[in-house]
N, C-alpha and C positions, 0 to 999 in steps of 0.2 A: 371208510377209505377214501380220500378225494382224488379224480381226475381232469385235467383238463377237458374240456369239452365232452365228460361223461356226468360228471357228479360223485355223489357216495354213490358205491356199489357194494351191494354187501359178497362175503363170501358165498354166499350160499347162491345169488343171481350169477356170479360170475363162473358157478360150477356148471351151473344150466345150463347158463350161455356156453362154455364149452365143449358140452355135451352134446351140442344141436347137430341134427343131421344138416344142417343148411351151412354151406361152404363160410356163408356170407358172416351168419352169425360168430361160427370160429372164429375166422378171421378177424372180426371186433374184438371176441376175448382173447387173440393173442396181441392184438396191439395194446389190449388193457394192460396187459400181465406185464409186457415188454416196458410199457409206459411204467406203470408201476413199481418195476424192478428198477430204471434208471433213477426216478425221483424219491427210491424209499430212504426212510429215516427213523423207521422204529425196531421194532425187536428183532435180534437176529434169527430167531424161529421162524418170523414172519417172512424176513426177508432170501431165507433158505427155501420157505416154499413158492415166494416169487421165481426164484431161478428153474426149481424143477418145473413150474410151470413153463415158462419159457422154453425150458428143453424139452416139453413133453411134446411142445408144437412144431418140432425138427419131425417128428415121427409119422405127421398128419399127412393123409394121402394126399389131400389138394395142393395143386401148386398153388391158389389161391392164397391161404393161407400162412403157406410158408414167405409166401410174398408180403403177405400183412407183417409179419413178424419180423422180415429183413427189413420192410419199409421203414418201422418206429426205431431201429434200431441201427437203421445204416452210419447215421452221420456222427452217433455217439463215440466221444472218446471212452465211455464209462459200459460199454455195451459189452459182453462176457465174452471174450477172445475168444474158447471154447464152442460156443453157439456160431461166432461168426466164421470162424476157418468151416465147419459145417455147411454154412450156407453157403457159401464161395465153391463149395464142390456140388450146389444142388441145378436144379434147371439153368442153362444159361441165360434165361433169362433174370432170375434171380442172382446167381454167380457173377455177373458181369456187374453189374451195379454194386456188387456186395465188395468185388474186389476194388473196383474205380472209385468207391464213396469211404469203405470204412477206416479208419485213422486205429483201430484195434492190432489189424494184422502188421505184423512184424515181417521185416526184407526174410528171415526164414521159411515163412510161412509163404511169399509168394515163391519163393525160389519152388517150395514143395507143388504150390498151384502150375507154375510158370511148366514147369517136366513134366505133368501128367495132362497139360491142361489142352485149348485150341489155340486157334488162332486169336477168337473172340475176348477170350481170357486173357488174352498178349497183348491184345488194345486194350482191353480195362486196366491192365498193370501200368501200362506205357501211356495210359492217361491219368495216373496218379500224381498230386502233386511234387512228390521226393520219391526216388528211386534207388536204389544202392547197385554196386558194380556189380556182384555178386548176380543180383537180380538182369543183368544187363546182359552177364555174359550166359547165361542158361538162354534168353529169347533170341540169341544170335544162332546158338546149335541147333535152333528150328529152320534157321535158311529160309525162313517166310518172306517174302518182298515185302509184304503192307508193312510185315513187323519191323523189320531192317528201317523200311521209308518213316515210319511214325520215330522210330529209335535217333536215326537220325536228326529230324526234326525238331528234336530236343535239344535246344543249341543250352538248354541249363545244367545238361548233363553231361557232366566230363568223362569224356569215354576213353580206356587206356590206347595208348599208342597203338598197341599190337593189334587193336581188336577193329579199330577204324584203317589198317593197313590189311587184315581180313576182308572188314565190308570194301572197301575199294579192289580188291582185287574179286572178288565175288561180281558185283555189279558194273565192273567196268566198261561192261560192251551193253551196256543198258544205259542208253541216253537220259531219259528223265532221271534215273539216279545219279546218273554221272552228276547232275545239275545240284539233287539232293546233298550230293559230298560235296561239292566244291562250294557250298554254302558254309557249310561247318569252319570255322575262323580256327578251330584248333585240329582240321586234318594236315595231317602230316605231310611234312615236303614231300618224300619218297609216292605218298598215295597221291598227290597232285601231279606230282611227274607221271604217273604211273596213266594218271588219266587225260592227262593231256596230252600222252602219247595216242592212246585211242580216240580221241579227238581228230587228233592227223589223221590216224587212220580210216577214221569214217568219214571225213572231207576227201581223202584219195578216191573213197569208193562210192561217192555221192555223185550219180549219172549229171546233174546240172553242172557240177567242177569238174567234173572230168569232159565233159561236152563244150565248156568255156575256153580254157588253157589248154598247150599244148602240154603232153606227158613231159616232157624234160623240166621245163619250166615251173610247171604245178609242182611237179617233184621235188626241186630246187627251192620252189618260195616254202612249202613245207617245211622244208629239212630246216632251213634259217628261221621259222617261225619255233621250231621246236626248240629250237639252241637257243635263241632268246629267251623262250620261255622257263628253258632248264637251265640257265643260268641266273634267269629272273629271281627263280625260288631261293636262293640265300640273300638273305638282305640282312641290317642291320650288325649286331653283333655275333660275333661266329657263337655258335649252340653245340653242344652234345648233337641235338638236330641235323646241323648240317653237318658236322663230320659223319654222324649215320646217312646219308643223304648221299654224301659225294663216297662213301667208300662203298656203297652200293652201286654208284654210279662206275666205282673205280672193277668193284668185282664181275660189271658185266658188260665188260670193255666196252665201258657210255663215256669215260671220261678220256676222249681222245684230245689228241693237239688242236685238230678243230675245236672244239668245246672251250678248249683256254683258250686260243687267239678270241675265238668269237666272245669271252668274259671280257677282255681286253679291250676290243674294239668299240666295245659298246657300253662300255665304260661299267662293265658290273665289279666293280673291284673287290668286294666282299667272296664272288664266288671262286674270284682268281685266287684272293689272298689263303681263302681256306683250304683251297685244293691243293694248293704248294704246300700249306704250312702241314695237310696230311698225309702227303706225297713224301716228305720231307721227314715227317718227324719232329717239326720244331714247333714252337710255340705260335698261334697265329700272330699275335702284339710283333714278335721279334721278324715270321716273315716280312710283315708289312711294312717294317721299318728297312728292310735291304730292299723291298722294292720299290720303294719313295723315293731313299737315300741311296742305297746301295753302292759300290763302285762296280766296273764291270766284271772285274774279277770275285766280287761278293756275290754277283746274281748267277755267275759261272758256276761257283761252288752252290747256291742255292739248288741251280738246277742238275746238278750231279748228283745230288742226296735226293732229288725228286727219280733219277733214274734216265734221264733224257740221254739220250745219242749227241757226240759233239756239232752235228751239224742244228739239229733243233734247238741245244741249249742255245746256241750263238742266235739264232731266228728269235728266239724269247727274248732273249738278253736286247738284243735290238729293237724289237718289240716294246720292251719294257721303259724304255730309256726314252724312246719315242713319243708314248704316250703320257708321259709322265706329266706335261704343259699344258696339254690336251683336255679338253673339255667335252671326252667323249661319249657322257652319258646324255648330252640334249645337242651337243653340236654334229650335224651329219656332214657340211663339209670337213671339220676335223676328223671325222672319222675316213672321207674319203682321203683326206693332207695323209695320216698316218698310214693306210694302207699301201698308199701310192708309195710314199718315201718306203717301206719295205719290199716292195718289189722290186723298186727302185734298187735297192742295195745287194740283196738277193741275186740279182741279177749282174751287178757288180763284182761282189764276192766271190762269185763263181764262173765269170769270164761267160756269162748266157747258159753255162752247160750245168744246169740244175741238178744234183743230187737224185739220186733213184730215192734217198730215203726221205727226201723233201717234196717227192712230183706230187704226192694228193695234197698235201699241206700248201704247194705252191699253186695249184689249181684253185684250189677253194683259195687264197687269197688272190686269183684274178677273177675268179667269180663275184667275191665280196667287192672290188674294185669296179668293175662293170655296174653290180647293182646300189652301192652307194652314190659312184658320177651320178645315175638317173634319179638317184631320192635326192640329190643336192639340186639336181638340176635343175627339176620339176617349178615350174614356174618363174626361174631367172628370165626368161626372155619376155613372157607374160608382162611381167611388171617393167622389164627395160624397154618396151613397146610402150604403155601407159603414160612412163616420166617422160619418154624422148619428146624433146621439140617436134611439133606439126610437118617440120620444114625437112628433119631430120629422112634419110631412105637410103634404102640398101642396094651396094652399086655391085654387077655382076658384070663379065666382057658374055659371055654367052653360056647355054645350057646346050650338053652332049645331045648328039642328034642317034646315036648310036644304040641299037636296043637288043642287040645279038647275045652279048654277054648274060645280061637280064632281062629277057623275053619277058617275063610280067613286071617289068616297073615301067 
């Protein structure tokens, strides 16, 4: 019988080697038996004897011997599965290597190993080239940060929607894990929203941020950024995931008029269309058609189906019409113009007495008007000064000398 690196070794010599008192020699015998079994092409009784020899080394008291057996069988697709399954439950140094590298272990084996294994075994499972979703479910149930992080870093594994939502909910308060979650391209929109909310909370709680910006302004800035992030999560063609996300916003009272106005003002048409389609229980393409070209009556009918009260219906109809010809996604000046026009129309419609039902919306529009005006104005004067003729100057008659009203001025 011929062995690579060993040559011809008689069965009697092999038997003597396998019965040695020295673990190094028994380990050599284990490797010989394993290699002989993998390469055997002779009689069936000889193969059966070799298989029995391989099995016998599982009972050896020396970790070195069992490790030698595992080393020889580790990467072979022809290794006996019962032997590899047994080795996968051996000492951690052996088990982890077998679990990570043995191609003969089935997903069912990995499920069983994951259920009673340690973090080290879970990490070994996650280092395998391919892992089934059943195994992933078992691993997630352990609620180990290390294991969850390794799983999330495997972008080649398609994780189910519910699992990703669960992981986002579990680790939303852990900053590094938020980053790991947000790096996944398949992270559901609802999970991204949850993580974004937590990021805003973390920023609001950071001393360096709280110490740099006045509290009311900071809260307004964070709210505006969260609104933009919330509406920006719906892009491209409407999908079932978009509808699930918007339904979750609606059920949690987050799909507010303010958010709908924000989506229009910032040119987030897909969010606006999908939200209204969900509320009105209409197809997205029909809803989009009404918003793009429908008459005022058609718009009012759409908003009535959405459950908007009359004053809000009128406001949203006017906003929609104003926004039709503006490039709101990219043009800050256009956003400022639309919001300014809408405020003017509201004041005219109600003779300056804004209804109670629109108080919060009107206050929001005023805030947005100021914010957009400031954003649109940035750099305008500097550019004008750069381009002005050197002889040009600013003419004023005088500066007030009274300081009583504004002592700090």
